[in-house]
C-alpha positions as CSV (number, residue, x, y, z in Angstrom):
1,M,56.3,12.2,-11.0
2,A,58.5,13.6,-13.8
3,T,57.1,14.3,-17.3
4,I,58.2,12.1,-20.2
5,P,59.2,13.8,-23.5
6,V,57.4,12.1,-26.4
7,I,56.8,12.8,-30.1
8,V,53.4,13.1,-31.7
9,K,53.1,12.8,-35.5
10,H,50.1,14.5,-37.1
11,Q,49.6,15.2,-40.8
12,G,53.3,15.0,-41.6
13,K,54.3,17.3,-38.7
14,R,56.2,16.3,-35.5
15,Y,55.2,17.8,-32.1
16,D,57.4,17.6,-29.0
17,V,55.1,17.0,-26.1
18,D,55.7,16.5,-22.3
19,L,53.5,13.5,-21.2
20,D,52.6,13.6,-17.5
21,P,51.9,10.0,-16.3
22,T,49.8,11.3,-13.4
23,L,47.1,12.7,-15.8
24,T,44.5,11.1,-18.0
25,G,44.0,10.8,-21.8
26,E,41.6,13.7,-21.8
27,T,44.2,16.1,-20.5
28,F,46.8,14.8,-23.1
29,K,44.2,15.5,-25.9
30,Y,43.8,19.0,-24.7
31,Q,47.6,19.4,-24.9
32,L,47.5,18.3,-28.5
33,Y,44.5,20.6,-29.1
34,S,46.6,23.6,-28.2
35,L,49.3,22.5,-30.7
36,T,47.2,21.2,-33.6
37,G,43.9,22.9,-33.4
38,V,42.1,19.5,-33.5
39,E,39.3,19.3,-30.9
40,P,39.7,16.5,-28.4
41,E,36.5,14.7,-29.4
42,R,37.8,14.6,-33.1
43,Q,41.2,13.2,-32.1
44,K,42.3,9.5,-32.6
45,I,45.5,8.8,-30.9
46,L,46.9,5.3,-31.6
47,V,48.4,3.5,-28.6
48,K,49.1,-0.2,-27.9
49,G,45.8,-2.1,-27.8
50,G,43.8,0.5,-29.7
51,Q,42.9,4.2,-29.3
52,L,43.6,6.4,-26.3
53,K,40.5,6.9,-24.3
54,D,39.6,10.0,-22.2
55,D,39.6,8.0,-18.9
56,T,42.9,6.2,-19.6
57,D,45.6,6.7,-17.0
58,L,48.7,7.9,-18.9
59,A,50.9,5.9,-16.5
60,S,49.3,2.7,-17.9
61,L,50.8,3.5,-21.4
62,K,54.3,3.0,-19.8
63,A,55.7,5.5,-22.3
64,K,59.4,6.0,-22.8
65,A,61.4,9.1,-23.6
66,G,61.3,9.8,-27.3
67,Q,58.5,7.4,-28.0
68,T,56.4,8.3,-31.0
69,F,52.5,8.4,-31.1
70,M,50.4,8.7,-34.2
71,M,47.4,11.1,-34.2
72,M,44.6,11.4,-36.7
73,G,41.8,13.9,-37.0
74,T,41.0,17.3,-38.5
75,P,39.6,20.5,-36.9
76,A,35.9,21.0,-37.2
77,I,36.5,24.5,-38.8
78,G,39.1,23.3,-41.3
79,D,42.5,24.4,-42.4
80,G,43.7,23.9,-38.8
81,A,42.5,27.3,-37.8
82,V,40.9,27.7,-34.4
83,T,38.4,30.4,-34.0
84,I,37.6,31.5,-30.4
85,E,34.2,33.0,-30.2
86,R,32.5,34.9,-27.3
87,P,30.1,32.6,-25.4
88,K,26.5,33.1,-26.5
89,D,25.3,33.0,-22.9
90,K,27.0,34.9,-20.1
91,I,29.0,32.6,-17.8
92,L,27.5,32.9,-14.4
93,F,29.4,31.5,-11.4
94,L,27.5,30.1,-8.4
95,E,28.8,32.7,-6.0
96,D,27.5,35.5,-8.3
97,M,24.0,33.9,-8.6
98,T,20.9,35.1,-6.7
99,A,19.1,32.6,-4.4
100,A,16.5,31.9,-7.1
101,E,19.2,31.3,-9.8
102,A,21.2,29.0,-7.5
103,A,18.0,27.0,-6.7
104,K,17.4,26.4,-10.4
105,V,20.9,25.0,-11.0
106,E,20.6,21.3,-12.1
107,G,21.2,19.0,-9.1
108,A,20.8,21.9,-6.5
109,L,19.6,21.0,-3.0
110,P,15.8,21.3,-3.1
111,A,13.9,23.5,-0.6
112,G,12.6,22.2,2.7
113,L,9.4,23.3,4.4
114,Q,9.3,24.9,7.9
115,N,7.3,23.2,10.6
116,L,4.6,25.6,11.7
117,G,3.6,23.6,14.7
118,N,2.9,19.9,14.2
119,T,2.7,20.4,10.4
120,C,5.2,17.7,9.5
121,Y,2.2,15.6,8.2
122,L,1.6,18.4,5.6
123,N,5.3,19.0,4.7
124,S,5.9,15.4,3.9
125,T,2.8,15.2,1.8
126,L,3.6,18.3,-0.2
127,Q,7.2,17.2,-0.9
128,T,6.1,13.8,-2.2
129,L,3.5,15.3,-4.5
130,R,6.0,17.8,-5.8
131,S,8.0,14.9,-7.2
132,V,5.3,14.6,-10.0
133,P,6.7,16.9,-12.8
134,E,3.4,16.9,-14.7
135,L,1.7,18.3,-11.6
136,Q,4.1,21.2,-11.4
137,A,3.9,21.9,-15.1
138,H,0.0,22.0,-15.1
139,L,-0.1,24.0,-11.8
140,A,2.1,26.6,-13.4
141,K,-0.7,27.1,-16.1
142,Y,-3.5,27.2,-13.5
143,S,-5.3,30.5,-13.2
144,T,-7.9,31.3,-10.5
145,P,-11.4,31.7,-11.8
146,S,-12.4,35.4,-11.6
147,S,-15.5,34.5,-9.6
148,D,-13.2,33.1,-6.9
149,S,-11.2,36.2,-6.5
150,G,-12.0,38.8,-3.9
151,T,-9.1,41.1,-4.6
152,S,-10.5,43.5,-7.2
153,G,-8.3,42.1,-10.0
154,V,-5.0,42.4,-8.1
155,D,-2.7,39.4,-8.8
156,L,-1.5,38.4,-5.4
157,S,0.6,35.5,-6.6
158,Q,3.4,37.9,-7.4
159,F,3.7,38.5,-3.7
160,G,3.4,34.8,-2.8
161,L,-0.2,35.3,-1.7
162,G,-2.1,33.8,-4.6
163,G,-4.3,31.8,-2.3
164,M,-5.5,34.8,-0.2
165,G,-8.7,35.3,-2.2
166,S,-12.1,35.2,-0.6
167,S,-12.4,31.5,-1.3
168,M,-8.8,30.6,-0.3
169,D,-8.2,28.6,-3.5
170,L,-6.1,25.6,-2.4
171,T,-4.9,24.8,-6.0
172,A,-3.7,28.4,-6.5
173,S,-2.0,28.3,-3.1
174,L,-0.2,25.0,-4.1
175,R,0.8,26.6,-7.4
176,D,2.4,29.6,-5.7
177,L,4.0,27.5,-3.0
178,Y,5.8,25.2,-5.5
179,R,7.0,28.2,-7.5
180,Q,8.4,29.8,-4.3
181,M,10.1,26.6,-3.3
182,S,11.8,26.4,-6.7
183,E,13.4,29.8,-6.0
184,T,15.1,29.0,-2.8
185,Q,17.2,26.3,-1.1
186,E,16.2,27.4,2.4
187,G,13.3,26.1,4.5
188,F,10.1,27.8,3.3
189,P,7.1,28.5,5.5
190,P,3.9,27.2,3.8
191,L,1.7,29.8,5.6
192,V,-0.8,30.6,2.8
193,F,-1.3,27.0,1.8
194,L,-1.8,25.9,5.5
195,A,-4.4,28.7,6.0
196,A,-6.3,27.6,2.8
197,L,-6.2,23.9,3.9
198,R,-7.6,24.8,7.4
199,E,-10.3,27.0,6.0
200,L,-11.5,24.3,3.5
201,F,-11.0,21.4,6.0
202,P,-11.4,22.5,9.6
203,Q,-10.3,19.2,10.9
204,F,-6.7,20.4,10.3
205,A,-7.3,23.4,12.5
206,Q,-8.0,21.2,15.5
207,R,-6.2,22.3,18.6
208,A,-3.9,20.0,20.7
209,R,-5.4,18.4,23.8
210,T,-2.9,20.2,25.9
211,G,-4.4,23.5,24.7
212,H,-1.1,24.6,23.3
213,G,-0.9,24.9,19.5
214,Y,-2.4,22.7,16.9
215,A,-2.8,18.9,17.0
216,Q,-0.8,16.4,14.9
217,Q,-2.8,15.1,11.9
218,D,-2.8,12.0,9.7
219,A,-0.7,12.5,6.5
220,E,-2.9,10.2,4.6
221,E,-5.9,12.3,5.3
222,A,-4.1,15.4,4.2
223,W,-3.0,13.6,1.0
224,S,-6.5,12.5,0.2
225,Q,-8.1,16.0,0.8
226,I,-5.4,17.7,-1.4
227,I,-5.9,15.2,-4.1
228,S,-9.7,15.6,-4.0
229,Q,-9.4,19.4,-4.3
230,L,-7.0,19.1,-7.3
231,R,-9.4,16.7,-8.9
232,Q,-12.1,19.3,-8.7
233,K,-10.1,22.3,-9.7
234,L,-7.1,21.4,-11.9
235,K,-8.5,20.8,-15.4
236,I,-6.3,20.1,-18.4
237,K,-6.9,19.8,-22.1
238,S,-7.2,16.3,-23.5
239,S,-8.0,15.0,-27.0
240,T,-10.1,12.0,-27.8
241,A,-10.1,10.1,-31.1
242,K,-13.6,9.8,-32.6
243,G,-12.4,8.1,-35.8
244,T,-9.3,7.3,-37.8
245,G,-8.4,10.7,-39.2
246,A,-6.5,13.5,-37.4
247,E,-9.5,15.8,-38.1
248,T,-11.7,13.7,-35.8
249,Q,-9.6,14.5,-32.7
250,Q,-11.9,16.3,-30.2
251,S,-10.4,18.4,-27.4
252,H,-12.1,18.6,-24.0
253,D,-11.3,19.4,-20.4
254,I,-10.5,16.6,-17.9
255,S,-9.2,16.5,-14.4
256,F,-5.5,16.3,-14.1
257,I,-5.9,13.7,-11.3
258,D,-8.2,11.5,-13.4
259,K,-5.7,11.4,-16.1
260,Y,-2.5,10.8,-14.2
261,L,-3.3,9.5,-10.7
262,A,-6.7,7.8,-10.9
263,G,-7.4,4.2,-11.9
264,R,-10.5,2.2,-12.5
265,F,-11.8,-1.0,-11.0
266,E,-14.2,-3.5,-12.5
267,T,-16.2,-5.0,-9.6
268,V,-18.2,-8.1,-9.0
269,T,-20.5,-8.3,-5.9
270,E,-22.2,-11.5,-5.0
271,C,-24.3,-12.6,-2.0
272,D,-22.6,-15.2,0.3
273,D,-25.9,-16.7,1.4
274,Q,-26.6,-19.9,-0.6
275,L,-30.4,-19.2,-0.3
276,A,-30.0,-16.0,-2.2
277,K,-28.1,-17.8,-5.0
278,E,-30.7,-20.5,-5.2
279,G,-33.4,-17.8,-5.2
280,G,-31.9,-16.4,-8.4
281,E,-30.2,-13.3,-7.0
282,E,-28.0,-12.0,-9.8
283,I,-24.3,-11.0,-9.5
284,I,-23.9,-7.2,-9.6
285,K,-21.1,-5.9,-11.9
286,G,-19.9,-2.4,-11.7
287,E,-17.1,0.1,-12.0
288,D,-15.3,2.3,-9.4
289,V,-12.7,5.0,-9.7
290,F,-9.8,4.7,-7.3
291,L,-7.2,7.3,-6.3
292,K,-5.0,4.9,-4.2
293,L,-4.6,1.2,-3.5
294,D,-4.9,0.2,0.2
295,C,-2.5,-2.3,1.6
296,H,-4.4,-3.9,4.5
297,I,-2.2,-5.3,7.3
298,N,-3.0,-8.4,9.4
299,K,-1.0,-11.2,11.0
300,D,-0.4,-12.8,7.6
301,T,0.8,-9.7,5.8
302,N,4.5,-9.8,5.1
303,H,4.8,-8.1,1.7
304,L,3.0,-5.3,-0.1
305,R,1.5,-7.8,-2.5
306,D,-0.2,-9.6,0.4
307,G,-1.9,-6.4,1.6
308,I,-3.0,-5.2,-1.9
309,L,-4.6,-8.6,-2.6
310,A,-6.4,-8.5,0.7
311,G,-7.7,-5.0,-0.2
312,L,-9.1,-6.1,-3.5
313,E,-11.7,-8.3,-1.8
314,E,-14.0,-7.0,0.9
315,K,-17.1,-8.1,2.9
316,I,-20.1,-5.7,3.0
317,E,-23.5,-6.0,4.5
318,K,-26.7,-4.8,2.7
319,T,-30.3,-5.8,2.2
320,S,-30.8,-8.8,-0.1
321,P,-33.8,-8.2,-2.5
322,V,-34.4,-12.0,-2.6
323,L,-34.0,-12.7,1.1
324,G,-35.7,-9.5,2.2
325,R,-33.2,-9.1,5.0
326,E,-29.6,-8.0,5.7
327,A,-27.0,-10.4,4.2
328,V,-23.2,-10.5,3.7
329,Y,-21.8,-9.9,0.3
330,T,-18.4,-10.4,-1.2
331,K,-17.1,-7.6,-3.4
332,K,-14.1,-8.4,-5.6
333,S,-12.3,-5.7,-7.6
334,R,-9.8,-6.0,-10.5
335,I,-8.0,-3.1,-12.1
336,A,-9.3,-2.1,-15.5
337,R,-7.1,1.1,-15.9
338,L,-3.7,1.8,-14.4
339,P,-2.7,5.4,-13.9
340,K,0.8,6.6,-14.7
341,Y,1.3,7.4,-11.0
342,L,0.0,4.9,-8.5
343,T,-0.5,5.7,-4.8
344,V,-0.4,2.9,-2.3
345,H,-1.5,3.5,1.3
346,F,-0.4,1.2,4.1
347,V,-3.4,1.0,6.4
348,R,-1.4,1.2,9.6
349,F,-3.7,3.2,11.8
350,F,-6.9,2.0,13.4
351,W,-9.2,3.5,16.0
352,K,-8.4,2.1,19.5
353,R,-11.6,2.7,21.5
354,E,-10.1,2.2,24.9
355,A,-7.3,4.7,24.3
356,Q,-9.5,7.0,22.2
357,K,-6.8,7.5,19.5
358,K,-5.6,6.1,16.2
359,A,-3.2,3.4,17.2
360,K,-0.5,2.1,14.8
361,I,0.1,-1.4,13.5
362,M,3.8,-1.9,13.9
363,R,4.1,-5.0,11.7
364,K,7.0,-5.1,9.2
365,V,5.7,-5.1,5.6
366,T,8.3,-5.0,2.9
367,F,7.8,-3.2,-0.4
368,P,9.7,-3.4,-3.7
369,P,11.6,-0.7,-5.6
370,E,9.8,-1.9,-8.7
371,L,6.2,-3.1,-8.5
372,D,4.5,-5.4,-10.9
373,V,0.7,-5.1,-10.6
374,V,-0.4,-7.2,-13.6
375,E,-1.9,-9.9,-11.4
376,F,-4.3,-7.4,-9.9
377,C,-5.8,-6.5,-13.3
378,T,-8.7,-7.7,-15.3
379,E,-8.1,-10.4,-17.9
380,N,-8.5,-8.0,-20.8
381,L,-6.0,-5.5,-19.3
382,R,-3.5,-8.3,-18.6
383,K,-3.6,-9.3,-22.3
384,Q,-2.6,-5.8,-23.2
385,L,0.1,-5.5,-20.6
386,V,1.9,-8.9,-20.5
387,P,3.6,-8.7,-23.9
388,V,5.1,-5.3,-23.1
389,R,6.1,-6.3,-19.6
390,D,7.8,-9.6,-20.8
391,K,9.6,-7.7,-23.5
392,V,11.0,-5.2,-21.0
393,R,12.3,-8.1,-18.9
394,E,13.9,-9.7,-21.9
395,I,15.6,-6.5,-23.0
396,R,17.0,-6.0,-19.4
397,K,18.3,-9.5,-19.3
398,D,20.0,-9.1,-22.7
399,E,21.6,-5.8,-21.5
400,E,22.9,-7.6,-18.3
401,D,24.3,-10.4,-20.4
402,V,26.1,-8.0,-22.7
403,T,27.5,-6.1,-19.7
404,R,28.8,-9.3,-18.1
405,A,30.3,-10.5,-21.4
406,R,32.1,-7.2,-21.7
407,K,33.5,-7.4,-18.2
408,R,34.7,-11.0,-18.8
409,Q,36.4,-9.9,-22.0
410,K,38.2,-7.0,-20.3
411,I,39.5,-9.4,-17.6
412,A,40.6,-11.9,-20.2
413,H,42.3,-9.1,-22.1
414,K,44.1,-7.9,-19.0
415,H,45.3,-11.4,-18.2
416,E,46.6,-11.8,-21.7
417,E,48.5,-8.5,-21.5
418,D,50.0,-9.5,-18.2
419,R,51.1,-12.9,-19.6
420,Q,52.7,-11.2,-22.6
421,A,54.5,-8.8,-20.4
422,E,55.8,-11.6,-18.2
423,L,57.1,-13.5,-21.2
424,K,58.9,-10.4,-22.4
425,A,60.4,-9.9,-19.0
426,Q,61.8,-13.5,-19.2
427,G,63.6,-12.6,-22.4
428,R,61.2,-14.2,-24.8
429,T,61.0,-11.2,-27.1
430,D,59.6,-13.1,-30.1
431,V,56.5,-14.0,-28.4
432,M,54.4,-14.4,-31.5
433,T,57.0,-16.6,-33.2
434,T,57.1,-18.8,-30.1
435,D,53.3,-19.1,-29.9
436,R,53.3,-19.9,-33.6
437,D,55.9,-22.7,-33.1
438,N,53.9,-24.1,-30.3
439,K,50.8,-24.1,-32.5
440,D,52.7,-25.9,-35.2
441,E,53.9,-28.5,-32.7
442,K,50.4,-29.1,-31.4
443,K,49.1,-29.4,-35.0
444,A,51.8,-32.0,-35.8
445,D,50.8,-33.9,-32.7
446,G,47.2,-34.1,-33.9
447,D,45.9,-31.4,-31.6
448,S,43.4,-29.0,-33.0
449,E,44.7,-25.5,-33.5
450,M,43.3,-22.8,-31.2
451,M,41.7,-19.8,-32.8
452,D,43.2,-16.3,-32.0
453,V,40.9,-14.3,-29.7
454,T,39.8,-11.0,-31.1
455,Y,39.2,-8.4,-28.4
456,R,36.6,-5.8,-29.4
457,T,37.2,-2.2,-28.4
458,D,34.9,-0.1,-26.2
459,A,33.8,1.8,-29.3
460,E,32.8,-1.4,-31.1
461,Y,30.9,-2.5,-28.0
462,E,29.1,0.8,-27.7
463,A,28.2,0.8,-31.4
464,E,26.7,-2.7,-31.1
465,R,24.9,-1.7,-27.9
466,T,23.4,1.4,-29.5
467,A,22.2,-0.5,-32.5
468,S,20.7,-3.2,-30.2
469,I,18.9,-0.5,-28.1
470,I,17.4,1.1,-31.2
471,A,16.1,-2.2,-32.5
472,A,14.7,-3.2,-29.0
473,K,12.9,0.2,-28.7
474,K,11.2,-0.3,-32.0
475,E,10.1,-3.8,-31.1
476,L,8.9,-2.8,-27.7
477,Y,6.9,0.1,-29.1
478,S,5.2,-2.2,-31.6
479,L,3.9,-4.3,-28.7
480,I,2.1,-1.4,-27.0
481,D,-1.6,-1.9,-27.4
482,P,-3.1,0.9,-29.6
483,E,-5.9,1.6,-27.1
484,L,-3.3,2.1,-24.3
485,A,-1.0,4.1,-26.6
486,E,-3.7,6.8,-26.9
487,D,-3.9,7.2,-23.2
488,D,-0.7,9.1,-22.3
489,G,-1.8,9.2,-18.6
490,A,-1.9,5.4,-18.2
491,N,0.6,2.7,-17.4
492,K,1.2,0.5,-20.5
493,S,3.4,-2.2,-19.0
494,G,1.9,-2.9,-15.6
495,V,5.3,-2.2,-14.0
496,Y,6.1,0.8,-11.7
497,G,9.2,2.3,-10.2
498,L,9.2,3.7,-6.6
499,R,9.5,7.6,-6.7
500,G,8.3,8.9,-3.3
501,I,7.6,7.8,0.3
502,V,5.8,9.4,3.2
503,T,7.0,7.9,6.5
504,H,5.7,8.0,10.1
505,Q,7.7,7.5,13.3
506,G,5.8,6.9,16.5
507,A,3.0,4.8,18.0
508,S,-0.1,6.7,16.8
509,A,-1.4,8.9,14.0
510,D,-2.0,11.8,16.5
511,S,1.6,11.8,17.6
512,G,5.1,11.0,16.3
513,H,6.8,12.6,13.3
514,Y,6.3,12.5,9.5
515,T,9.1,12.8,6.9
516,S,9.3,12.0,3.2
517,Y,11.8,10.5,0.7
518,V,11.9,11.5,-3.0
519,K,14.1,9.7,-5.5
520,K,16.6,12.0,-7.3
521,Q,16.2,12.5,-11.0
522,G,19.0,12.2,-13.5
523,I,20.8,15.3,-14.6
524,L,19.0,17.1,-17.5
525,D,21.1,17.2,-20.6
526,P,20.7,20.7,-22.1
527,K,21.6,19.5,-25.6
528,T,19.1,16.7,-25.9
529,G,16.5,17.8,-23.3
530,K,16.6,14.3,-21.8
531,R,17.7,13.2,-18.4
532,K,20.8,11.1,-17.9
533,E,20.9,7.9,-15.9
534,E,20.0,8.3,-12.2
535,D,22.5,7.7,-9.5
536,G,20.0,5.8,-7.3
537,K,20.1,8.2,-4.4
538,W,17.2,9.9,-2.6
539,W,16.4,13.2,-1.0
540,W,15.2,13.0,2.6
541,F,12.9,15.8,3.6
542,N,12.7,16.2,7.3
543,D,10.7,19.5,7.5
544,D,13.3,22.3,6.7
545,K,16.2,19.8,6.8
546,V,17.0,18.2,3.4
547,S,19.8,15.6,3.0
548,E,20.9,13.0,0.4
549,V,20.7,9.3,1.4
550,E,21.7,6.1,-0.3
551,A,19.1,3.6,-1.7
552,E,19.9,1.2,1.1
553,K,18.1,3.6,3.5
554,I,14.8,2.9,1.7
555,E,15.0,-0.7,2.7
556,T,14.9,0.2,6.4
557,L,11.4,1.8,6.1
558,S,9.3,-1.4,6.1
559,G,8.3,-1.0,9.7
560,G,8.6,-3.4,12.6
561,G,8.6,-0.9,15.4
562,E,8.2,2.8,16.2
563,S,11.0,3.8,13.9
564,H,10.2,5.4,10.5
565,S,7.9,3.2,8.5
566,A,6.4,3.8,5.1
567,L,2.8,5.1,5.2
568,I,2.3,6.2,1.6
569,L,4.2,5.0,-1.5
570,L,4.1,6.9,-4.8
571,Y,5.0,4.7,-7.8
572,R,5.5,5.9,-11.4
573,A,5.1,3.8,-14.6
574,I,8.5,2.7,-16.0
575,E,9.6,4.6,-19.1
576,L,8.7,3.1,-22.5
577,P,9.8,4.3,-25.9
578,T,7.7,7.0,-27.5
579,A,6.7,7.4,-31.2
580,E,9.2,10.3,-31.5
581,E,12.1,8.2,-30.1
582,V,11.2,5.3,-32.5
583,K,11.2,7.7,-35.5
584,E,14.6,9.2,-34.5
């Protein structure tokens, strides 16, 4: 398409510019930048209907040869002078980067893990745990106790062998493995970590029944053993308030797992036998720490909620002190503390005696991308969570209403522009006069006069939206319970978003294939240090093969056959405003 010669007026000067209808407003602004020295983000170009936006197709302006545009704005430096400075950081192109540098580029394909012989159960577990950024950050600070080292002070981690000490420190091996994975986009062999795991837990060194190679293992067992080791070894600093003043904060070491992945139950155990109740046997109250919630599956289980509820009530047999014999008790659990990261385990495997193997329950059990667990909590915790949860829902609804209203306005504005263009094409050039005459006629006939519709610009909408978000964040932050606010490793709303999944394909735990899915994070903004909005896509880790999949793929992992079905879900507490954000 041929360019159109137009005129741009700026600060009393005229500039002849060739406007290319195939390009966008952003390109046109850069043309003017080269002529005026005014940076594109500081330009205001007036066109019909408002200001020229970066994403506007220039063809939509329907510019004519010789048409004049007005531009406002001044250069950031002043006096119209443009100073070109040498970039502070050396520009590095992807083809010139090392493998380690390319792997660290924002949005780069993450590393896979090589299958070392029926180790897909381990690979899928490690990839899902790696999606916890706090875990990676604290592992990087972990140092092996000197008493655990049998290497005469030599730091083997620089060679990728940090776990090769005499005790095969699993935590150090995991630290080194994750560091090595961050420096490559290829499939990496987790040799050292696997050796440490098999030394600590010989069950993972079991040989296959055929006598060739190692046996397949249960990913949930690997997950639980790794978590238990991290709970013992990975300690972090935490401060506890002992009063109201800052000087009363006391620092102490706690387990990383206890802070971020462990919750707490309050339990009530009561004997089912009426004779025990009549004999005065008291109800036993207690507390238990949990590292995962079990989703029990039976013929009535259709949704994750059903299975979790079933898991919160269990029957146990023990001796009744009143009856002097074995009796059945009912133990009911309610959550008194919610961790930031919640692990949910689908109990799909059971021991099938006749087949002498762990058989798989194939039933389809759906799970949500966002999980509300408030109903599983104690009454006291519910009182703390509900105001925040309800406010989050209210804010989301308001945002959706604003978005819908904006779309409706854009459609109405487009229809009005089309109508005006059609009237002009029919020869009615004085459209405003005709409309005014029509209004006068209607007014004379006794009809009420219609008000002119004012269409707000995108900038006005964005300013209103920003102000609304700031006010909503302040109100939401004020609703967070002070006790919960002090626990930065806890969930403060009772709502979780799905972040990772370990799946199993096959008919038993001792066979088949494991993979994992991890939700992609938003791109990190280097200026603000915050991540941008996520695109909703996921990484699929199939051993050393890594690919990107749409969110719809996750909906197919509910089970119902031997195809891939979710075995472990990793949820993360939804983001809430922090004290720093509210102050800003």
